[in-house]
C-alpha positions as CSV (number, residue, x, y, z in Angstrom):
1,X,122.8,56.2,120.0
2,X,120.9,57.3,123.0
3,X,122.0,60.9,122.5
4,X,121.0,60.7,118.8
5,X,117.6,59.4,119.7
6,X,117.0,62.2,122.2
7,X,118.1,64.8,119.6
8,X,115.8,63.3,117.0
9,X,112.8,63.4,119.4
10,X,113.6,67.0,120.3
11,X,113.7,68.0,116.6
12,X,110.3,66.3,116.0
13,X,108.9,68.2,119.0
14,X,110.2,71.5,117.6
15,X,108.8,70.8,114.1
16,X,105.5,69.8,115.6
17,X,105.3,72.9,117.8
18,X,106.1,75.1,114.7
19,X,103.4,73.5,112.7
20,X,100.9,74.0,115.5
21,X,101.9,77.7,115.8
22,X,101.3,78.1,112.0
23,X,97.9,76.5,112.3
24,X,97.0,78.6,115.3
25,X,97.9,81.8,113.4
26,X,95.8,80.8,110.4
27,X,92.9,79.9,112.7
28,X,93.3,83.2,114.5
29,X,92.9,85.2,111.2
30,X,89.9,83.1,110.2
31,X,88.2,83.7,113.5
32,X,89.0,87.5,113.2
33,X,87.3,87.6,109.8
34,X,84.4,85.7,111.1
35,X,83.8,88.1,113.9
36,X,83.8,91.0,111.4
37,X,81.5,89.4,108.9
38,X,78.2,90.5,110.5
39,X,79.3,94.2,110.3
40,X,81.1,94.1,106.9
41,X,81.4,97.7,105.7
42,X,81.2,96.2,102.1
43,X,77.4,96.3,102.6
44,X,77.6,100.1,102.5
45,X,79.4,100.0,99.1
46,X,76.9,97.4,97.9
47,X,74.0,99.7,98.8
48,X,75.7,102.6,97.1
49,X,76.3,100.5,94.0
50,X,72.7,99.5,93.8
51,X,71.6,103.1,94.0
52,X,74.1,104.1,91.3
53,X,72.9,101.2,89.0
54,X,69.4,102.6,89.1
55,X,70.2,106.3,89.1
56,X,70.0,108.4,86.0
57,X,73.3,110.1,85.5
58,X,75.7,111.5,83.0
59,X,75.2,113.6,79.8
60,X,72.6,111.1,78.6
61,X,70.7,111.1,81.9
62,X,70.4,107.4,81.9
63,X,70.7,104.5,84.4
64,X,72.8,101.4,84.0
65,X,69.7,99.1,84.1
66,X,70.2,98.3,80.4
67,X,73.8,97.3,80.9
68,X,74.6,93.9,79.6
69,X,77.1,92.1,81.8
70,X,76.9,88.9,79.8
71,X,73.6,87.6,81.0
72,X,71.4,90.0,79.0
73,X,70.6,93.7,79.5
74,X,69.9,94.5,83.1
75,X,70.6,91.0,84.4
76,X,72.9,91.2,87.4
77,X,72.5,87.8,89.2
78,X,75.0,85.3,88.0
79,X,77.0,87.7,85.9
80,X,79.9,88.1,88.3
81,X,80.8,84.4,88.3
82,X,81.1,84.3,84.5
83,X,83.5,87.3,84.1
84,X,85.9,88.0,82.4
85,X,84.2,87.0,79.2
86,X,84.1,88.1,75.5
87,X,81.7,90.9,74.5
88,X,80.8,91.2,70.8
89,X,79.9,95.0,71.0
90,X,83.4,95.9,72.3
91,X,85.2,93.0,70.6
92,X,87.1,92.5,73.8
93,X,87.4,90.2,76.7
94,X,86.3,92.3,79.7
95,X,86.3,91.9,83.4
96,X,83.5,93.3,85.6
97,X,85.1,96.8,86.1
98,X,86.1,97.4,82.5
99,X,82.6,96.3,81.4
100,X,81.0,98.7,83.8
101,X,83.0,101.5,82.5
102,X,82.0,100.6,78.9
103,X,78.3,100.7,80.0
104,X,78.9,104.1,81.8
105,X,80.3,105.4,78.6
106,X,77.8,104.1,76.1
107,X,74.6,104.3,78.2
108,X,75.3,107.4,80.3
109,X,77.7,109.3,78.1
110,X,80.5,109.4,80.7
111,X,84.1,109.6,79.6
112,X,85.5,106.0,79.9
113,X,89.2,107.1,79.3
114,X,88.9,109.7,82.0
115,X,87.4,107.2,84.5
116,X,90.2,104.7,83.7
117,X,92.8,107.4,84.4
118,X,91.2,108.5,87.7
119,X,93.1,107.1,90.8
120,X,91.4,104.4,92.8
121,X,89.0,105.6,95.5
122,X,88.3,109.0,93.8
123,X,85.5,110.3,91.7
124,X,83.9,107.9,89.2
125,X,86.5,105.3,90.1
126,X,85.0,105.2,93.6
127,X,81.6,104.7,91.9
128,X,83.0,101.8,89.7
129,X,84.1,100.0,92.9
130,X,80.7,100.5,94.5
131,X,79.0,99.2,91.3
132,X,81.3,96.2,91.2
133,X,80.5,95.4,94.8
134,X,76.8,95.5,94.1
135,X,77.1,93.2,91.1
136,X,79.4,90.8,92.9
137,X,77.0,90.6,95.8
138,X,74.2,89.4,93.5
139,X,76.2,86.3,92.8
140,X,77.3,85.5,96.3
141,X,77.1,81.8,96.9
142,X,77.2,80.9,93.2
143,X,80.0,79.0,91.6
144,X,82.5,80.3,89.1
145,X,82.0,79.1,85.5
146,X,83.9,81.4,83.2
147,X,83.2,80.8,79.5
148,X,86.0,79.6,77.3
149,X,84.0,78.9,74.1
150,X,85.2,82.0,72.2
151,X,88.7,82.1,70.7
152,X,89.4,85.4,72.4
153,X,88.5,84.0,75.8
154,X,90.9,81.1,75.3
155,X,93.6,83.6,74.1
156,X,93.0,85.7,77.3
157,X,93.5,82.7,79.5
158,X,96.8,81.8,77.8
159,X,98.1,85.4,78.0
160,X,97.1,85.5,81.7
161,X,99.0,82.3,82.3
162,X,102.1,83.8,80.8
163,X,101.7,87.0,82.7
164,X,101.2,85.1,86.0
165,X,104.5,83.3,85.6
166,X,106.5,86.2,84.1
167,X,109.4,87.2,86.4
168,X,110.8,90.7,86.4
169,X,111.5,93.8,88.4
170,X,114.2,94.4,90.9
171,X,113.2,91.4,93.0
172,X,112.7,89.1,90.0
173,X,109.2,88.3,91.2
174,X,106.1,87.0,89.4
175,X,102.6,86.3,90.6
176,X,103.6,82.7,90.9
177,X,106.4,83.6,93.4
178,X,103.7,84.0,96.0
179,X,100.8,82.0,94.5
180,X,102.4,79.2,92.6
181,X,102.8,76.5,95.3
182,X,101.0,75.1,98.2
183,X,101.7,76.0,101.9
184,X,103.3,79.4,101.3
185,X,102.9,82.2,103.8
186,X,103.8,85.9,104.2
187,X,103.8,87.2,107.7
188,X,100.8,85.5,109.2
189,X,98.9,85.2,105.9
190,X,98.4,82.0,104.1
191,X,99.0,82.4,100.3
192,X,96.6,80.3,98.1
193,X,98.0,78.4,95.1
194,X,96.2,80.1,92.2
195,X,97.6,77.9,89.5
196,X,94.9,75.4,90.4
197,X,91.4,75.6,92.0
198,X,92.1,77.0,95.5
199,X,88.6,76.2,96.8
200,X,85.5,78.1,97.9
201,X,85.9,81.7,98.8
202,X,89.7,81.8,98.3
203,X,91.7,84.0,95.9
204,X,89.7,85.2,92.9
205,X,86.4,84.1,94.7
206,X,86.9,86.6,97.5
207,X,87.2,90.0,95.7
208,X,85.9,92.7,95.8
209,X,86.7,92.9,99.5
210,X,86.8,95.4,102.3
211,X,90.3,95.9,103.7
212,X,90.1,96.5,107.5
213,X,93.8,97.5,107.7
214,X,93.2,100.6,105.6
215,X,89.5,101.1,105.7
216,X,89.1,100.8,101.9
217,X,87.0,98.7,99.5
218,X,89.2,96.9,97.0
219,X,88.2,95.7,93.6
220,X,90.1,93.0,91.7
221,X,91.7,95.7,89.6
222,X,93.0,97.4,92.7
223,X,94.1,94.1,94.2
224,X,96.1,93.3,91.1
225,X,97.5,96.8,91.0
226,X,98.8,96.4,94.6
227,X,100.3,93.0,93.7
228,X,102.4,94.7,91.0
229,X,103.4,97.4,93.6
230,X,104.6,94.7,95.9
231,X,106.6,93.2,93.1
232,X,108.1,96.6,92.4
233,X,106.7,96.5,88.9
234,X,105.3,99.6,87.1
235,X,101.6,99.9,87.8
236,X,99.4,98.4,85.1
237,X,96.8,100.6,83.4
238,X,93.2,100.3,84.7
239,X,91.4,97.6,82.7
240,X,94.5,96.7,80.7
241,X,94.6,93.5,78.7
242,X,97.3,92.2,81.1
243,X,95.1,92.6,84.2
244,X,92.0,91.2,82.5
245,X,94.0,88.2,81.2
246,X,95.4,87.4,84.7
247,X,91.8,87.6,86.0
248,X,90.7,85.2,83.3
249,X,93.5,82.8,84.2
250,X,92.6,82.8,87.9
251,X,88.8,82.8,87.2
252,X,89.0,79.8,84.9
253,X,91.2,78.0,87.4
254,X,88.6,78.7,90.1
255,X,85.8,76.9,88.1
256,X,83.3,75.4,90.6
257,X,84.5,77.5,93.5
258,X,81.9,79.4,95.5
259,X,82.0,83.2,95.5
260,X,81.9,84.9,98.9
261,X,82.4,88.4,97.4
262,X,82.1,91.0,98.7
263,X,84.3,89.6,101.5
264,X,86.3,91.1,104.3
265,X,90.1,91.1,104.6
266,X,92.5,92.1,107.3
């Protein structure tokens, strides 16, 4: 009995040490991000996005200041925390980036299909990321409240839920494989449970974000694209119904969470 008691105490000590190590790793990453916040390079993209918003460009030589992001023409503040949403003019549920492309096409005369097919980080796609960063920054500190009054918005949520839990590919992964339970980690990274409200500044409430590891500004479209890459799925099309639906699902689940975008990531 004495031997069993000693073994049990040893096991408890090991478990306790393991839990402390995990906590320390998470705390270390949080401190690392905090140190970088004052010099977040996302501010450069935000400034570029603001300049692009006001600049007259394209075949129509027009700015985006008449773009309606859901709060009325030209209104930026508060728009980000209510997207994706349904737009009557396109008859679609759109996220921030796909809506920006629609405005670039209708107001400035740019080719929306060409922008959608341009690789991330290049040409007009780079400009879309900067614009998205500017728009997101205008709602920093505000709380998510995606509308679900329109039938298409509710439909998008249900599609997004199905896509989130759909398993496939060579690893039989889904979004829920990483983000469907509490207390999951990959390497030193805590993985938020996105099937419910993960809290302020977590998951959907943190993107667009600057990735320190590769020196790039990532929008939500790129974040989702990379998730599919890690699942070994085929890349989804930019602004596809599937990616917008997943964003709707995560955004509705994040209702009341505070946006910290544009944030900074490792």
